[in-house]
Wavefront OBJ file of the C-alpha trace (Angstrom):
o trace
v 0.274 -0.398 0.053
v 1.156 2.972 -1.071
v 1.996 6.131 1.108
v -1.662 8.047 -0.026
v -3.186 5.090 0.677
v -2.577 4.629 3.548
v -3.125 8.258 4.030
v -6.910 7.959 2.666
v -7.169 5.384 4.878
v -6.390 7.419 7.699
v -8.643 10.056 6.503
v -11.350 7.437 6.469
v -11.086 6.020 8.867
v -10.840 9.265 11.177
v -13.588 10.591 9.667
v -15.658 8.220 9.787
v -15.882 7.505 13.264
v -14.184 9.784 14.943
v -15.705 13.517 13.701
v -19.303 11.944 11.264
v -20.152 8.556 12.680
v -20.637 9.415 16.520
v -22.268 12.289 15.980
v -24.649 10.501 13.231
v -25.538 7.786 15.820
v -26.640 11.047 18.226
v -28.306 12.974 15.763
v -30.133 10.524 13.942
v -30.119 7.159 16.367
v -30.483 5.127 13.021
v -32.402 1.598 12.585
v -30.766 -0.159 9.937
v -32.524 -3.047 8.499
v -31.092 -5.324 5.816
v -27.338 -4.768 5.738
v -26.555 -8.370 4.652
v -27.971 -6.850 0.965
v -25.110 -5.320 0.608
v -22.182 -7.229 0.048
v -19.264 -6.386 1.985
v -16.473 -7.138 -1.171
v -16.161 -6.499 -4.905
v -18.348 -3.841 -7.121
v -21.795 -2.610 -6.121
v -24.045 0.625 -6.678
v -25.875 1.624 -3.668
v -28.793 4.214 -4.530
v -30.852 6.255 -2.195
v -33.458 8.882 -2.680
v -32.442 12.268 -1.576
v -33.969 14.676 1.120
v -30.781 16.554 3.877
v -27.428 16.700 2.945
v -26.590 13.455 5.442
v -28.010 11.597 3.213
v -25.159 9.998 2.023
v -23.178 9.770 5.053
v -25.968 7.694 6.772
v -25.217 5.224 3.450
v -21.406 5.558 4.713
v -22.344 4.459 7.912
v -24.971 1.499 7.152
v -23.133 -0.184 4.287
v -19.667 -1.516 6.684
v -17.710 -0.743 3.717
v -15.729 2.070 2.540
v -18.111 3.755 -0.632
v -17.373 6.107 -2.399
v -18.937 8.985 -4.020
v -19.320 11.821 -6.129
v -19.161 15.588 -5.737
v -18.461 19.129 -7.149
v -14.643 19.256 -7.550
v -15.490 22.774 -6.336
v -15.115 21.203 -3.208
v -11.803 20.060 -3.196
v -10.382 23.507 -4.739
v -11.488 26.271 -1.729
v -8.336 27.987 -0.568
v -7.323 28.529 2.940
v -7.725 26.785 6.278
v -11.286 25.762 5.997
v -10.512 24.461 2.094
v -7.677 22.453 3.533
v -10.524 20.902 6.112
v -13.278 20.646 3.861
v -11.137 18.451 1.217
v -9.460 16.108 4.277
v -13.407 15.817 4.886
v -14.945 15.280 1.700
v -12.041 12.467 0.888
v -12.414 10.919 4.374
v -15.766 10.148 3.787
v -15.520 8.756 0.584
v -15.915 11.666 -1.451
v -14.659 11.878 -5.276
v -13.935 15.143 -7.471
v -15.676 15.700 -10.335
v -15.690 18.218 -12.603
v -18.077 19.318 -14.488
v -17.224 22.160 -16.872
v -16.992 20.739 -20.151
v -19.686 20.760 -22.771
v -21.722 16.419 -21.496
v -21.511 17.468 -17.674
v -22.631 13.907 -16.711
v -19.999 12.042 -18.792
v -16.892 12.950 -16.177
v -19.384 11.160 -13.479
v -19.908 8.147 -15.404
v -16.347 7.818 -16.075
v -15.486 7.748 -12.570
v -18.714 6.134 -11.239
v -17.202 3.154 -13.938
v -14.574 3.012 -12.464
v -14.913 2.765 -9.118
v -16.891 -0.638 -9.790
v -14.775 -1.647 -12.242
v -11.968 -1.512 -9.007
v -14.386 -3.253 -7.019
v -15.430 -0.960 -4.679
v -18.524 -0.156 -4.176
v -19.935 3.534 -5.713
v -23.227 5.424 -3.665
v -25.578 7.761 -5.531
v -28.633 9.308 -4.726
v -30.299 9.236 -8.876
v -32.235 12.192 -8.040
v -29.828 14.747 -8.334
v -29.752 16.402 -5.721
v -31.894 17.220 -2.646
v -35.751 16.982 -2.350
v -37.471 20.377 -1.736
v -40.061 19.649 -0.910
v -39.522 15.806 0.479
v -41.044 14.604 -2.337
v -39.417 11.463 -4.785
v -38.530 13.639 -8.305
v -37.731 11.492 -11.412
v -34.326 8.940 -11.420
v -31.456 9.463 -13.658
v -30.416 6.922 -14.752
v -26.507 6.782 -15.025
v -26.956 4.326 -11.987
v -27.924 1.869 -14.065
v -26.816 2.352 -17.412
v -22.768 1.450 -15.431
v -24.555 -1.113 -13.311
v -25.212 -2.436 -17.197
v -22.113 -1.993 -18.439
v -20.379 -3.182 -15.734
v -22.265 -6.254 -14.224
v -22.521 -4.208 -11.559
v -25.967 -5.339 -8.284
v -27.835 -2.176 -7.606
v -28.494 -1.830 -4.552
v -31.443 0.230 -3.067
v -31.763 1.546 0.005
v -34.554 4.099 1.495
v -33.607 7.206 3.628
v -36.563 8.297 6.224
v -37.065 10.924 8.405
v -33.123 12.597 7.423
v -34.513 16.003 7.087
v -35.888 18.715 9.203
v -34.049 17.743 11.508
v -32.816 20.477 14.709
v -31.783 21.121 17.496
v -35.480 21.006 19.182
v -36.823 18.052 18.078
v -33.921 15.886 17.230
v -34.888 13.391 19.592
v -39.044 12.811 18.897
v -37.686 10.841 16.214
v -35.119 8.567 14.837
v -34.143 7.766 11.183
v -34.706 4.763 9.365
v -32.682 3.031 7.153
v -33.956 0.435 5.075
v -31.620 -1.473 2.465
v -33.916 -3.458 0.011
v -32.657 -6.684 -2.250
v -30.695 -6.614 -5.333
v -31.871 -5.174 -8.873
v -32.572 -8.163 -11.085
v -30.947 -6.245 -14.127
v -30.459 -9.104 -16.889
v -31.888 -9.602 -20.050
v -30.591 -5.685 -20.108
v -27.919 -4.508 -22.608
v -26.312 -1.047 -22.405
v -28.032 -0.056 -25.749
v -31.801 -1.117 -24.319
v -32.403 2.535 -23.507
v -35.622 2.352 -22.693
v -36.288 -0.769 -20.388
v -32.606 1.089 -18.355
v -34.943 3.964 -18.822
v -37.726 1.380 -17.292
v -35.213 0.324 -14.255
v -34.420 3.197 -12.944
v -38.227 3.333 -12.487
v -38.661 0.614 -10.557
v -35.946 1.598 -8.863
v -37.536 4.444 -7.641
v -40.294 2.907 -7.075
v -38.803 0.494 -5.285
v -37.454 3.519 -2.678
v -40.658 4.835 -2.800
v -42.664 1.620 -1.439
v -40.860 2.320 1.542
v -40.446 5.756 2.472
v -44.264 6.421 1.534
v -43.220 9.856 -0.111
v -45.171 11.474 -3.215
v -43.965 11.205 -6.492
v -43.197 13.707 -9.031
v -42.510 12.986 -12.308
v -40.110 15.264 -13.319
v -36.100 16.598 -12.772
v -34.744 18.258 -9.470
v -32.857 21.266 -10.697
v -30.420 21.722 -10.525
v -29.880 18.135 -12.494
v -26.892 16.034 -12.497
v -25.017 13.011 -13.849
v -27.095 10.137 -15.492
v -30.134 12.386 -17.051
v -31.701 10.939 -19.398
l 1 2 3 4 5 6 7 8 9 10 11 12 13 14 15 16 17 18 19 20 21 22 23 24 25 26 27 28 29 30 31 32 33 34 35 36 37 38 39 40 41 42 43 44 45 46 47 48 49 50 51 52 53 54 55 56 57 58 59 60 61 62 63 64 65 66 67 68 69 70 71 72 73 74 75 76 77 78 79 80 81 82 83 84 85 86 87 88 89 90 91 92 93 94 95 96 97 98 99 100 101 102 103 104 105 106 107 108 109 110 111 112 113 114 115 116 117 118 119 120 121 122 123 124 125 126 127 128 129 130 131 132 133 134 135 136 137 138 139 140 141 142 143 144 145 146 147 148 149 150 151 152 153 154 155 156 157 158 159 160 161 162 163 164 165 166 167 168 169 170 171 172 173 174 175 176 177 178 179 180 181 182 183 184 185 186 187 188 189 190 191 192 193 194 195 196 197 198 199 200 201 202 203 204 205 206 207 208 209 210 211 212 213 214 215 216 217 218 219 220 221 222 223 224 225 226 227 228 229
């Protein structure tokens, strides 16, 4: 293992077990079901609904393995002490910088995600692209299914509840629920089967929605993100 890899492992353990982990345990008192659905080793894609800024951190905590998310490169390039802290924190939590300034905004993210799963790692993604502005579930983008079909990686949907609208006055009144669902059956879908990929994405969001009880809105949230079709 290289010096850089050792540094990344150190950042990850500090961020997960000393910084964000204890906070999430107290703040959300999360109850998790279905952990056995996430393989402990090998490529996997974890897809979750998106209600709060803490959602990706809850996915990381429940997975019992390192999970990589894609993040705006801006989070890693800010100057000064604050910028250095943000870079260390986001790197430690498995966030990978992606520059989307090119003509096709989704391409860098898809390429980065493909590299993650081809290396046998876990890639986490919120298919809605950004947080729900009103608690409803918005149309999922197809990036997760596209990468899964292209690489043969399993897709495990995750339903998050009660992660939004928590504050210091009410956080103790409810707890966060994390339901990890069985891997999807994507057999018979090829990389060029665009209609089937769209249908599988809709099925994925429906499976999550069945657990969360969210109202569905058949439009994309804005601003958009990788994987739109």
